[in-house]
C-alpha positions in Angstrom: 48.8 40.2 -167.5 49.0 41.4 -163.9 52.1 41.1 -161.8 52.0 39.7 -158.2 52.4 42.5 -155.5 54.7 41.9 -152.5 52.8 41.2 -149.2 53.2 44.7 -147.9 52.2 46.5 -151.1 49.0 44.2 -151.1 48.2 45.1 -147.4 48.6 48.8 -148.2 46.3 48.3 -151.3 43.8 46.5 -149.1 43.9 49.3 -146.5 43.5 51.9 -149.3 40.7 50.1 -150.9 39.1 50.0 -147.2 39.4 53.8 -147.0 42.8 54.7 -145.7 46.3 53.6 -144.8 46.9 51.2 -141.7 49.2 52.6 -139.0 52.1 50.0 -138.4 52.4 51.0 -134.8 48.8 50.4 -134.3 49.0 46.9 -135.7 52.0 46.2 -133.4 50.2 47.6 -130.2 47.3 45.2 -131.0 49.6 42.2 -131.3 51.0 43.1 -128.0 47.5 43.5 -126.4 48.1 47.4 -125.9 44.9 49.4 -126.4 45.4 53.1 -126.3 42.5 55.0 -124.6 41.9 58.7 -124.7 40.7 60.3 -121.6 39.6 63.7 -121.2 40.9 66.0 -118.4 37.6 66.3 -116.9 37.2 62.4 -116.6 40.5 62.1 -115.2 40.0 64.7 -112.6 36.7 63.0 -111.7 38.4 59.6 -111.3 41.0 60.9 -109.2 38.9 62.7 -106.9 36.5 59.6 -106.6 39.6 57.5 -105.7 40.8 59.9 -103.1 37.3 60.1 -101.7 37.2 56.4 -101.3 40.6 56.3 -99.6 40.1 59.1 -97.2 36.4 59.1 -96.8 36.1 55.8 -94.6 38.9 56.7 -92.1 37.8 60.1 -91.8 34.1 59.2 -91.1 35.2 56.6 -88.8 37.4 59.2 -86.8 34.4 61.6 -86.7 32.0 58.9 -85.4 34.4 57.8 -82.8 35.0 61.5 -81.7 31.2 61.9 -81.6 30.8 58.9 -79.3 33.9 59.8 -77.2 35.7 56.5 -78.2 39.4 56.2 -78.6 40.5 55.1 -82.0 42.3 51.6 -82.1 44.8 53.1 -84.3 46.5 55.0 -81.6 47.9 51.7 -80.6 50.3 51.9 -83.4 52.1 54.7 -81.6 51.8 52.8 -78.2 53.3 49.5 -79.0 56.5 48.2 -80.6 55.8 47.5 -84.4 55.9 43.6 -83.7 54.0 41.2 -86.0 51.8 40.2 -83.1 51.0 44.0 -82.2 50.3 44.8 -85.7 47.9 41.9 -86.0 46.1 43.0 -82.8 45.9 46.6 -84.1 44.4 45.2 -87.5 41.8 43.1 -85.4 40.9 46.1 -83.4 40.4 48.4 -86.3 38.2 45.8 -88.0 36.0 45.2 -84.9 35.6 49.0 -84.3 34.7 49.8 -88.1 31.4 51.6 -88.1 30.8 50.9 -92.1 31.5 47.1 -91.3 28.9 47.1 -88.6 26.5 48.6 -90.7 26.9 46.7 -93.8 28.0 43.2 -92.7 24.8 42.3 -90.8 22.6 43.4 -93.5 24.8 41.6 -96.3 24.9 38.4 -94.2 21.1 38.4 -93.6 20.6 38.7 -97.5 22.9 36.0 -98.2 21.6 33.6 -95.5 17.9 34.2 -96.6 18.6 33.9 -100.3 21.4 31.2 -100.6 21.7 29.6 -96.9 25.3 31.2 -96.8 27.0 31.3 -93.6 30.3 32.7 -92.6 33.9 31.5 -91.3 32.3 30.2 -88.0 28.8 29.0 -89.0 27.6 26.6 -91.7 24.0 26.7 -92.8 22.4 23.3 -93.5 19.8 22.8 -96.3 17.2 22.4 -93.6 18.2 25.8 -91.9 20.2 23.9 -89.2 23.3 25.7 -88.1 26.9 24.1 -87.6 30.1 25.2 -86.3 32.7 25.4 -89.0 35.7 24.0 -86.8 33.5 21.0 -85.9 32.7 20.4 -89.6 36.4 20.6 -90.3 37.1 18.2 -87.4 34.8 15.6 -89.1 35.7 16.1 -92.8 39.3 17.3 -92.6 42.5 15.2 -92.3 43.5 13.2 -89.3 44.4 15.3 -86.2 47.3 13.0 -85.6 48.8 13.5 -89.0 52.3 15.2 -88.7 51.8 17.3 -91.9 48.5 18.6 -90.5 50.0 19.4 -87.1 53.0 21.1 -88.6 50.7 23.2 -90.8 48.6 24.4 -87.8 51.6 25.3 -85.9 53.0 27.4 -89.0 49.7 29.1 -89.6 49.8 30.3 -85.9 53.4 31.6 -86.1 52.7 33.3 -89.6 49.7 35.0 -87.9 51.9 36.5 -85.1 50.7 34.2 -82.4 52.6 32.2 -80.0 53.5 28.7 -80.8 50.7 26.2 -80.4 51.0 22.5 -79.5 48.9 20.7 -82.2 49.3 17.1 -80.7 46.9 16.4 -77.7 48.6 13.3 -76.4 51.6 14.6 -74.5 49.4 17.0 -72.6 46.9 14.3 -71.8 49.4 11.8 -70.6 51.3 14.5 -68.6 47.9 15.2 -66.8 47.3 11.6 -66.4 50.6 10.6 -64.8 50.3 13.8 -62.5 46.9 12.8 -61.1 48.0 9.1 -60.8 50.9 10.3 -58.6 48.2 11.5 -56.3 46.1 8.2 -56.5 43.5 10.2 -58.6 41.9 8.6 -61.7 41.7 10.8 -64.7 38.5 10.1 -67.1 38.5 11.7 -70.4 35.1 12.9 -71.8 35.4 13.9 -75.6 32.1 15.4 -76.3 31.0 14.5 -80.0 30.5 17.5 -82.3 27.2 18.3 -83.8 28.5 17.4 -87.2 29.1 13.8 -85.9 25.6 13.5 -84.5 23.4 15.2 -86.9 25.0 14.4 -90.2 21.7 14.4 -92.0 20.9 18.1 -91.2 24.2 19.2 -92.5 24.2 17.6 -96.0 20.6 16.5 -96.5 21.8 13.0 -97.3 21.2 9.6 -95.6 24.3 8.3 -93.7 24.7 4.7 -92.9 26.8 5.6 -89.8 27.7 8.7 -88.0 31.1 10.2 -89.1 34.3 10.6 -87.0 37.8 11.9 -87.6 39.9 9.2 -89.2 42.4 9.4 -86.3 40.2 9.3 -83.4 40.0 5.3 -82.9 44.0 5.3 -83.0 44.0 8.2 -80.5 41.7 6.5 -78.1 43.5 3.2 -78.4 47.0 4.7 -77.7 45.7 6.5 -74.6 43.9 3.5 -73.3 47.2 1.5 -73.7 48.8 3.9 -71.4 46.1 3.4 -68.8 43.9 6.6 -69.5 40.1 5.9 -68.9 38.0 7.3 -71.9 34.2 7.5 -71.5 32.7 7.6 -75.0 29.8 9.9 -75.1 28.9 8.3 -78.7 28.0 5.3 -76.8 25.0 7.0 -75.3 23.7 7.8 -78.6 20.4 6.0 -79.6 20.7 3.8 -82.6 17.6 5.4 -84.1 17.1 9.0 -82.8 13.4 9.9 -82.6 14.2 13.5 -81.6 17.2 15.6 -82.4 20.1 15.4 -80.0 21.5 18.7 -80.8 19.9 22.1 -80.6 19.2 23.4 -84.2 20.9 26.7 -84.0 23.4 26.0 -81.2 26.7 24.3 -81.0 25.5 22.1 -78.0 23.4 19.1 -77.2 19.8 19.1 -76.1 18.9 18.8 -72.3 17.6 15.3 -73.0 20.6 14.0 -74.5 22.9 15.7 -72.0 20.8 14.0 -69.2 21.5 10.7 -70.7 25.1 11.3 -71.2 25.3 12.3 -67.5 23.5 9.1 -66.3 25.8 6.8 -68.4 28.9 8.9 -67.1 27.7 8.3 -63.6 27.6 4.5 -64.0 30.9 4.6 -65.7 32.6 6.3 -62.8 31.0 4.1 -60.2 32.2 1.2 -62.1 35.8 2.4 -61.7 35.5 1.2 -58.1 37.6 4.1 -56.8 34.8 6.2 -54.9 34.1 5.4 -51.3 30.5 4.8 -50.3 28.8 7.8 -48.7 25.3 8.8 -47.9 23.2 9.9 -50.8 22.3 13.5 -51.2 18.7 14.7 -51.3 18.7 16.2 -54.7 15.8 16.6 -57.1 15.2 17.8 -60.7 12.6 20.6 -61.2 11.3 21.2 -64.9 11.7 24.6 -66.1 11.1 26.0 -69.8 13.7 28.3 -71.5 13.9 29.6 -75.0 16.5 31.5 -77.1 18.3 31.6 -80.3 21.4 29.6 -80.4 25.2 30.7 -80.1 25.5 30.1 -84.0 23.0 32.6 -84.7 24.9 35.1 -82.6 28.1 34.0 -84.6 26.3 34.9 -88.0 26.3 38.5 -86.7 22.8 39.2 -88.1 21.0 42.6 -87.6 19.4 43.3 -84.4 15.9 42.0 -84.4 16.5 39.5 -87.1 13.6 37.3 -88.2 15.3 34.4 -90.1 15.8 32.3 -86.9 13.2 32.0 -84.2 14.1 31.1 -80.6 14.1 27.5 -79.8 12.0 26.3 -76.6 13.3 23.5 -74.6 12.7 22.1 -71.0 15.6 22.0 -68.6 15.5 20.3 -65.3 17.2 22.3 -62.7 18.9 20.4 -59.8 17.8 21.6 -56.3 18.3 20.5 -52.6 15.6 19.6 -50.3 15.1 23.4 -49.7 14.7 24.2 -53.2 18.1 26.0 -53.5 19.7 25.5 -56.9 22.6 23.2 -56.9 26.2 24.4 -56.5 29.6 22.9 -57.0 31.4 21.7 -53.8 35.2 22.2 -53.8 35.5 19.5 -51.0 33.9 16.8 -53.1 35.9 13.7 -54.3 34.9 14.1 -58.0 36.2 17.1 -60.0 34.8 18.0 -63.4 36.8 20.2 -65.7 34.8 21.2 -68.6 34.1 23.7 -71.5 30.8 25.2 -72.7 29.3 21.7 -73.0 29.6 21.5 -69.2 28.6 25.3 -68.8 25.4 25.2 -71.0 22.2 24.9 -68.9 24.2 25.8 -65.9 25.8 29.0 -66.6 22.8 31.6 -66.5 24.6 34.1 -68.8 24.5 31.6 -71.7 20.8 32.0 -71.7 19.7 28.3 -71.4 19.0 28.2 -67.6 20.9 27.7 -64.6 22.0 24.6 -62.3 20.7 22.2 -65.0 23.8 21.2 -67.1 26.1 18.4 -66.9 27.6 19.1 -63.6 24.4 19.3 -61.7 22.9 16.2 -63.7 26.1 14.2 -62.8 25.8 15.0 -59.1 22.2 14.0 -59.2 22.9 10.7 -61.0 25.8 9.9 -58.5 24.0 11.3 -55.5 27.1 13.0 -54.1 28.8 16.3 -54.1 30.7 17.3 -57.2 33.4 20.0 -57.8 33.4 21.8 -61.2 36.0 24.1 -63.0 34.4 25.1 -66.2 35.3 27.7 -69.0 33.8 28.4 -72.3 36.1 27.7 -75.2 39.8 26.5 -75.3 38.7 23.1 -73.7 42.3 21.9 -74.6 44.0 24.2 -72.1 41.8 26.7 -70.3 40.6 24.5 -67.4 43.9 22.6 -66.9 45.6 26.2 -66.6 42.9 27.2 -64.3 43.6 24.3 -62.0 47.2 24.7 -62.1 47.0 28.2 -61.2 45.1 27.4 -58.0 47.7 24.8 -57.1 50.6 27.2 -57.7 48.7 29.7 -55.6 48.7 27.1 -52.7 44.9 26.3 -53.1 45.1 22.5 -53.3 41.9 21.9 -55.5 42.9 18.3 -55.9 42.9 17.6 -52.2 40.8 14.6 -51.4 39.9 14.0 -55.1 39.5 10.5 -56.3 38.1 11.1 -59.9 39.0 14.1 -62.3 36.7 14.1 -65.3 38.1 16.1 -68.1 35.4 17.1 -70.6 36.3 18.8 -74.0 34.6 19.2 -77.4 36.0 16.7 -79.6 37.0 19.1 -82.3 39.6 20.4 -79.9 41.7 17.4 -80.9 41.9 19.0 -84.2 41.8 22.8 -83.6 43.0 23.1 -79.9 46.3 24.3 -78.4 47.4 21.4 -76.1 50.0 23.5 -74.2 52.0 21.7 -71.8 51.8 22.4 -68.0 54.5 21.8 -65.4 52.6 19.4 -63.0 55.3 19.5 -60.4 53.1 21.9 -58.6 50.6 19.0 -58.3 53.0 16.4 -57.0 52.3 13.8 -54.5 50.7 15.2 -51.3 50.0 13.5 -47.8 46.4 14.2 -48.2 45.9 14.3 -51.9 43.8 11.5 -53.3 43.1 10.0 -49.8 
């Protein structure tokens, strides 16, 4: 009769039967998840050298290429500026933008990802049909309400964490302050929040049928509150056809087509006339002359594809340049009684550098529809602040751009309500004037 062996003895017996004793320390290491690996001296040296080459190779090659191109390295700013969060962030951004390896690899990798998987980047979203959309605009439509206190605090905190100045996320105080300052001079403010592409062309974004065009959940509340304070708002969405036979936005650009822009300008002109604040005057002899233009959109530029990319072909459109009776292209008139403040939605088709023609945009078309002179202050991007700041600087410098004005139209992209910085401005410099608004 065989006697039972203790567990440890049985384990050793099994190990002996398997061909050798078991190392107790090995079993303990396995239980702890520790696996011993033998690396030869040659392999260790090779890995170390490869690691050092990766660490030092990129900056040394960057320094060599900058020296050969007679460029100054942005890293030198580390020794020229105080080591604040903002300065370090600026240096980091400069190094990223100046990187030769990035400028070589990123466009080619982006082209491959866009071609094979319709992959965009942090600025551009690629729709299933190849349409391009601006990421902040998509977030405006699908994100939280822009009046939500938590969302506003989150945006302000993100800016501070990134080393930027404090931003003002709530648009209402800035708009109401501007409205009151203009009202003191007898000037009527008209807001023109321009709908984003994601609002107008949702099918091209997600490929599904949409019962209605989307909108940020807080927009109606925002518009109601301002109207209760006496602010006039022209809704460009009211110029949208119920059933669009043609696209209303450019396929590869953040902006609208010339046809819909002209429809908006015509409806806006009727809205301004119906305010009843403009005095009658002789009509101008303006005419519209058709001109073909073509280029890839600004969203293609944002994708940073390689030079000579073939993924997106230029889009051809016909713009209508506004001219006087001599054939001279239309220009703003600082003495006009209507002032248009705007962003890139105002500049497109008018600012020649954007590549979509000249003197054919919202300002010229509005002047044509009103048949009266029009003043324009427009700056691409930062529609929540840039044009107000430009106007305030002129007033502060003693150039009263508001003299004789009866209406100020403030156009900005609707997405600015959710992503813009609505900085306050001291409008005491735009206080009542003996001639202002008269």
